[in-house]
C-alpha positions as CSV (number, residue, x, y, z in Angstrom):
1,M,108.4,54.3,77.6
2,G,108.0,58.1,77.6
3,Q,104.7,59.9,78.1
4,L,103.6,63.5,78.2
5,P,100.2,63.3,79.9
6,D,100.3,67.0,81.0
7,L,100.9,68.2,77.4
8,Q,98.2,65.8,76.2
9,E,95.7,67.2,78.8
10,A,96.7,70.8,78.0
11,R,96.0,70.1,74.3
12,R,92.6,68.6,75.1
13,R,91.6,71.6,77.3
14,L,92.7,74.0,74.6
15,G,90.6,72.2,72.1
16,L,87.6,72.6,74.4
17,A,88.3,76.3,74.9
18,L,88.3,76.7,71.1
19,D,85.0,75.0,70.6
20,V,83.3,78.3,71.0
21,F,84.8,79.5,67.7
22,C,83.5,78.5,64.3
23,H,86.7,76.9,62.9
24,D,88.0,74.0,60.8
25,R,91.7,74.3,61.9
26,W,93.9,75.8,64.6
27,V,97.6,76.0,65.3
28,L,99.3,77.2,68.5
29,G,103.0,78.0,68.4
30,Y,105.8,80.0,69.9
31,L,107.9,82.6,68.1
32,R,111.5,82.1,67.2
33,G,113.5,84.1,64.7
34,G,110.5,85.4,62.8
35,W,109.1,81.9,62.4
36,L,106.2,80.1,64.1
37,Q,107.3,76.9,65.9
38,P,104.2,74.8,66.4
39,I,103.3,73.5,69.9
40,A,99.9,71.9,69.0
41,A,97.5,71.8,66.1
42,S,93.9,70.6,65.5
43,E,95.0,67.7,63.2
44,I,97.8,65.2,62.9
45,S,99.8,66.3,59.8
46,R,103.5,66.7,59.4
47,R,103.1,70.0,57.6
48,F,101.4,71.5,60.7
49,M,104.1,70.2,63.0
50,Q,106.9,72.0,61.1
51,S,108.0,75.6,61.6
52,R,106.9,78.2,59.0
53,P,107.5,81.9,58.4
54,L,105.0,84.4,59.8
55,M,102.4,85.8,57.4
56,P,102.2,89.6,57.1
57,L,98.9,89.9,59.0
58,S,100.2,87.6,61.8
59,R,103.1,90.0,62.1
60,R,100.7,92.9,62.4
61,A,98.8,91.1,65.2
62,L,102.0,90.6,67.1
63,Y,103.2,94.2,66.5
64,E,99.8,95.7,67.6
65,K,99.5,93.1,70.4
66,R,95.9,92.4,69.6
67,P,93.9,89.9,67.5
68,V,93.7,90.5,63.7
69,V,90.9,89.0,61.7
70,V,90.6,88.3,57.9
71,N,87.0,88.1,56.8
72,S,86.8,87.7,53.0
73,V,83.5,88.4,51.2
74,I,84.4,86.5,48.1
75,E,86.3,83.2,47.5
76,N,89.9,83.4,46.3
77,P,89.6,82.6,42.6
78,N,93.3,81.8,42.4
79,P,94.3,79.6,45.3
80,T,97.9,79.0,46.0
81,N,99.8,75.8,45.1
82,G,99.4,73.3,47.9
83,Y,96.2,75.1,49.2
84,D,97.8,77.4,51.8
85,W,95.0,77.8,54.3
86,E,96.2,81.2,55.7
87,L,96.0,82.7,52.2
88,D,93.1,80.8,50.7
89,W,90.5,80.3,53.4
90,P,87.9,83.1,53.7
91,A,88.1,83.6,57.5
92,I,91.3,83.6,59.6
93,L,91.9,84.9,63.1
94,Y,95.4,85.6,64.5
95,A,95.6,86.0,68.3
96,P,98.9,86.9,70.0
97,V,99.9,84.9,73.0
98,G,101.5,86.9,75.9
99,E,101.0,88.8,79.1
100,V,99.1,92.1,79.0
101,R,101.1,94.9,77.4
102,E,104.1,92.6,77.1
103,R,105.8,91.5,73.9
104,P,103.9,88.4,72.5
105,I,105.8,85.1,72.8
106,G,103.4,83.0,70.7
107,L,100.5,83.0,68.3
108,L,97.2,81.2,68.0
109,I,95.8,80.9,64.4
110,L,92.3,79.7,63.6
111,G,90.6,79.4,60.3
112,C,87.3,78.5,58.5
113,R,87.4,77.0,55.1
114,R,83.8,78.1,54.5
115,D,82.2,81.6,54.6
116,H,82.2,83.0,58.2
117,W,82.5,86.4,59.9
118,Y,84.4,86.6,63.2
119,S,82.6,89.0,65.5
120,E,83.8,91.5,68.1
121,E,82.9,88.9,70.7
122,D,85.2,86.4,69.0
123,V,88.0,88.9,68.9
124,H,87.6,89.8,72.6
125,Y,87.5,86.1,73.6
126,A,90.6,85.4,71.5
127,A,92.5,88.2,73.2
128,S,91.6,86.8,76.6
129,L,92.6,83.3,75.6
130,G,95.9,84.6,74.3
131,I,96.6,86.0,77.8
132,T,95.5,82.7,79.4
133,L,97.8,80.6,77.2
134,A,100.9,82.8,78.0
135,P,102.1,80.8,81.0
136,M,101.9,77.5,79.1
137,V,103.7,78.8,76.1
138,A,106.3,80.5,78.2
139,A,107.0,77.2,80.1
140,L,107.2,75.2,76.8
141,R,109.2,77.4,74.5
142,V,112.5,77.0,76.2
143,P,112.5,73.2,76.4
144,L,110.9,72.9,73.0
145,A,113.6,75.1,71.5
146,R,116.1,72.5,72.6
147,L,114.4,69.9,70.3
148,N,115.4,69.4,66.7
149,E,112.8,69.2,64.0
150,I,112.0,65.5,64.3
151,E,112.0,65.7,68.1
152,S,109.4,68.5,67.9
153,E,107.2,66.3,65.7
154,V,107.5,63.5,68.3
155,A,106.5,65.8,71.1
156,Q,103.4,66.9,69.2
157,L,102.5,63.3,68.3
158,L,102.8,62.4,72.0
159,S,100.4,65.2,72.8
160,Y,97.8,63.5,70.6
161,G,98.2,60.4,72.8
162,L,99.9,58.2,70.1
163,S,101.8,55.1,71.2
164,E,105.5,54.5,70.2
165,P,104.5,52.1,67.4
166,E,102.1,54.7,66.0
167,I,104.7,57.4,66.2
168,A,107.2,55.1,64.5
169,R,104.8,54.7,61.6
170,A,104.0,58.4,61.4
171,I,107.7,59.5,61.3
172,R,108.8,56.3,59.4
173,F,111.4,55.3,61.9
174,D,112.1,51.8,63.3
175,N,110.8,51.1,66.8
176,H,114.3,51.2,68.4
177,R,115.1,54.7,67.1
178,T,111.6,55.9,67.9
179,R,111.9,54.7,71.5
180,A,115.2,56.7,71.8
181,L,113.5,59.8,70.4
182,V,110.6,59.5,72.8
183,D,112.8,59.1,75.8
184,G,115.0,62.0,74.7
185,V,111.9,64.3,74.3
186,T,110.5,63.2,77.6
187,R,113.8,63.9,79.3
188,K,114.1,67.4,77.8
189,L,110.6,68.3,78.8
190,K,110.6,66.8,82.3
191,L,110.9,70.2,84.0
192,V,107.5,71.3,82.6
193,T,105.1,70.7,85.4
194,T,101.3,70.3,85.7
195,D,100.9,73.8,87.0
196,D,102.7,75.1,83.8
197,M,100.2,73.3,81.6
198,A,97.1,74.5,83.5
199,L,94.7,76.8,81.7
200,S,92.8,79.2,83.9
201,Y,89.1,79.7,83.2
202,V,88.2,82.1,80.4
203,E,84.6,83.3,80.1
204,R,83.3,82.1,76.8
205,P,80.8,83.9,74.8
206,T,77.6,82.0,73.8
207,R,77.9,80.6,70.4
208,R,75.4,82.2,68.1
209,R,73.3,80.2,65.8
210,E,74.1,81.0,62.1
211,F,71.3,81.7,59.7
212,R,71.9,81.4,56.0
213,L,69.7,82.6,53.2
């Protein structure tokens, strides 16, 4: 039975690092051909495990090599079909992932479905976190690129700690085929080490208490 404990632990630690932000959803991915290929997300949903084209403001963040924030002062009166969170939510933060002054290799996206204003402290912390995540994304993007779409979903489900029967139900495959997929994913990712998954310490700003009138 295949397991990816290092990926699971890295996802857990990333979730802890993101607790300082006010957010309802996050997605971390690597870049490939103008698309974002997810590595991990805050929730188990097939639509967040599948690749998607980059939004204009995410491209701007990557081009400028710095976080870009969307802070809306009014709610979108005409939400998109399917409720596309990057277009409809009032607060979105795009943080490039990469070494200092190097071309970004990944992207971290956070969003709030309620009114919120990302501060300069949030932006600074997101920039530092993007640098911290660079070694992990660099280690994962090559082996992950060898996975097909369903294998990528299996890798992410393993990172949530799901068992083979749970994965089989999630992807609607029988147990035998699921076991073969899990073993194949584990084999392709076996060169990724614990050191590759480690996240160095990032100084986190103190979360401010929000006051509403």
